[in-house]
C-alpha positions in Angstrom: 56.1 -90.0 27.1 53.7 -87.3 28.3 56.5 -84.9 29.1 57.9 -85.3 25.6 54.5 -84.4 24.0 54.2 -81.4 26.4 57.7 -80.3 25.5 57.0 -80.6 21.8 53.8 -78.6 22.1 55.4 -75.8 24.2 58.5 -75.5 22.0 56.7 -75.3 18.7 56.9 -72.1 16.7 54.2 -69.5 16.9 51.8 -69.6 13.9 50.8 -66.1 12.6 49.2 -67.0 9.3 45.5 -66.5 8.8 42.9 -63.9 9.1 39.8 -62.5 10.8 36.7 -61.2 9.1 33.0 -60.2 9.3 30.4 -61.7 7.1 26.7 -61.2 6.3 24.3 -63.5 4.6 20.8 -63.6 3.2 18.8 -66.2 1.3 15.9 -68.6 1.3 15.3 -71.8 3.3 12.8 -74.6 3.0 10.2 -74.8 5.8 7.0 -76.8 6.4 3.7 -75.3 7.5 1.5 -77.9 9.1 -2.3 -77.9 9.0 -5.0 -80.2 10.2 -8.6 -80.9 9.2 -11.3 -81.3 11.8 -10.7 -85.1 11.7 -7.1 -84.6 12.9 -5.5 -85.6 9.5 -2.3 -83.6 8.9 -1.4 -81.7 5.8 1.9 -80.1 4.9 2.6 -77.0 2.9 6.3 -76.7 1.9 7.3 -73.1 1.8 10.5 -71.2 0.8 11.1 -68.5 3.4 13.8 -65.7 3.8 16.7 -66.0 6.2 19.5 -63.6 7.1 22.4 -63.4 9.5 25.9 -62.3 10.2 29.0 -63.1 12.2 32.7 -63.8 12.2 35.1 -65.7 10.0 38.5 -67.1 11.0 41.0 -68.2 8.3 44.0 -70.4 8.8 46.8 -70.3 6.3 49.1 -68.0 4.5 47.5 -65.3 2.3 49.5 -66.6 -0.7 48.0 -70.1 -0.3 45.2 -71.3 -2.6 43.8 -73.6 0.1 42.8 -72.1 3.5 41.1 -73.4 6.6 37.8 -71.5 7.0 35.6 -71.3 10.1 32.4 -69.3 10.5 30.7 -68.3 13.8 27.4 -66.6 13.1 23.8 -66.0 14.0 21.1 -67.1 11.5 17.6 -65.7 11.5 14.9 -67.8 9.7 11.6 -66.0 9.1 8.6 -68.1 10.1 6.2 -69.8 7.8 3.1 -68.0 6.7 -0.5 -69.2 6.5 -0.3 -72.6 4.7 -1.9 -73.4 1.4 -4.4 -76.0 2.5 -5.0 -77.2 -1.0 -8.8 -77.0 -0.8 -9.3 -78.2 2.8 -12.0 -75.8 3.9 -12.0 -76.7 7.6 -8.2 -76.5 8.0 -6.7 -75.6 11.4 -3.1 -74.3 11.5 -1.2 -73.7 14.7 1.2 -70.9 13.9 1.1 -69.1 17.3 4.5 -70.6 18.2 6.2 -69.1 15.0 5.4 -65.4 15.1 8.9 -64.1 15.1 12.2 -65.1 13.4 14.0 -68.1 14.6 17.5 -67.3 15.8 20.2 -70.0 15.7 23.9 -69.8 16.5 26.0 -71.8 14.1 29.6 -73.0 14.0 30.8 -74.1 10.6 34.3 -75.3 9.7 35.9 -76.3 6.4 38.1 -75.3 3.5 38.3 -72.4 1.0 39.7 -73.8 -2.3 41.3 -71.4 -4.8 40.3 -72.5 -8.3 41.6 -69.8 -10.6 43.4 -66.5 -10.2 45.9 -65.0 -7.8 45.3 -65.2 -4.1 46.9 -61.8 -3.7 44.6 -60.1 -6.3 41.4 -61.6 -7.8 40.6 -65.3 -7.2 37.6 -67.6 -7.9 37.0 -69.9 -4.9 34.9 -72.8 -3.7 34.0 -73.2 -0.1 33.1 -76.5 1.6 31.9 -76.3 5.2 30.3 -78.6 7.7 28.9 -77.8 11.1 26.0 -77.4 13.4 23.5 -75.1 15.0 25.0 -75.2 18.5 22.5 -72.9 20.2 18.8 -72.7 19.4 15.9 -71.2 21.3 14.1 -74.5 21.5 17.0 -77.0 21.7 16.4 -78.2 18.2 20.1 -78.3 17.0 20.8 -79.5 13.5 23.6 -80.5 11.2 24.4 -78.3 8.3 26.6 -78.9 5.2 27.5 -76.1 2.7 29.0 -75.9 -0.7 29.5 -72.5 -2.3 31.3 -70.7 -5.1 32.5 -67.2 -5.1 35.4 -64.7 -5.4 37.9 -62.9 -3.3 39.6 -59.6 -4.1 42.5 -58.0 -2.2 41.9 -54.3 -1.6 45.3 -53.8 0.0 48.1 -56.1 1.3 46.0 -57.1 4.3 42.4 -56.3 3.4 40.3 -58.7 1.4 36.6 -58.6 0.3 34.8 -61.8 -0.5 31.4 -62.8 -2.0 29.9 -66.2 -2.7 26.6 -68.0 -3.2 26.1 -71.3 -1.4 23.8 -74.3 -1.3 23.1 -75.7 2.2 21.6 -78.9 3.5 20.2 -78.9 7.0 19.4 -82.2 8.8 17.2 -82.7 11.8 14.8 -85.6 11.4 14.5 -84.5 7.8 16.6 -82.8 5.2 15.9 -79.1 4.4 17.7 -77.0 1.9 18.7 -73.3 1.7 20.4 -71.1 -0.8 22.4 -68.1 0.5 24.5 -65.2 -0.6 27.6 -64.3 1.5 29.5 -61.0 1.6 32.4 -60.2 3.8 35.6 -58.3 4.6 38.7 -59.9 6.0 41.9 -58.8 7.6 44.7 -61.2 6.6 48.0 -61.5 8.5 51.0 -63.7 8.1 
């Protein structure tokens, strides 16, 4: 049985439909700035902080298809929280020394690009649905991330495509945090 499976895998046709691209992103993410009073009671200031990043995209499917597999491999930089609004606590202590520089996470996201309207070989309105994880973080605090975005694609030539979208992301690690991002990219499609 194993030899039949191996034979089927080795004899299958080569697939040459898909694409490679580079992407950049920027947006805002939710973050919490913690502070304490002299009695040790904790307070939380929820902040919306900038983030940015970039990386690679891999597409799977024929350029004529409205539905394509989409994977992103990228670095994301979250800017740290600022001094918290202590909401009138005059003796507040806030330990921000550990968050003086941008947090750098490596993410892997996989999902589907759905073509809603238009021609995949010209101008098209799309929706992206992706799920994945921060797979490498500086402090081993990996998290799950889900993303839904809407955007457009436009073919500059037979093989070169530009894309742009806005997305809403949910990150989960012990709590749910949200982010909103804009994505721009250039893809080389082959099939």
